[in-house]
C-alpha positions, 0 to 999 in steps of 0.5 A: 810355269817352266819353259823349255828352250830348244836350240837347233844346231846345224851339223855336217857329215863327211868321210873321216880323213884318216880312213879310206872307202872299202868296196866288197861284193858277194855272189847271191847264188853261191856266196863267193866273195870278192877281196875287199879293196879300196878300188871299186873297179877291182871288185867289179872286175872280180864280179865279172870274172866270177860271172864269166866262170859260173854264169851267176849274175847277182851280187850284193855290193857294199861300200864301207866308209867311216863318217865324221859328224861335226857341229857347223860353226 
């Protein structure tokens, strides 16, 4: 009889140290996009400015980062 040995290894995940988080937004009504930025507040201000000019209130916001997964020692 053959037996399998299963080992569970703990991992951790963190933001990759050589990258930054990028924020983006797109109007759900007309597709207007905010300039991608590392400053989330700047993207929010672009969304609010667009709402003031157009009256459009819905936005899809995206926060992109790169992850690094490593085995916990």
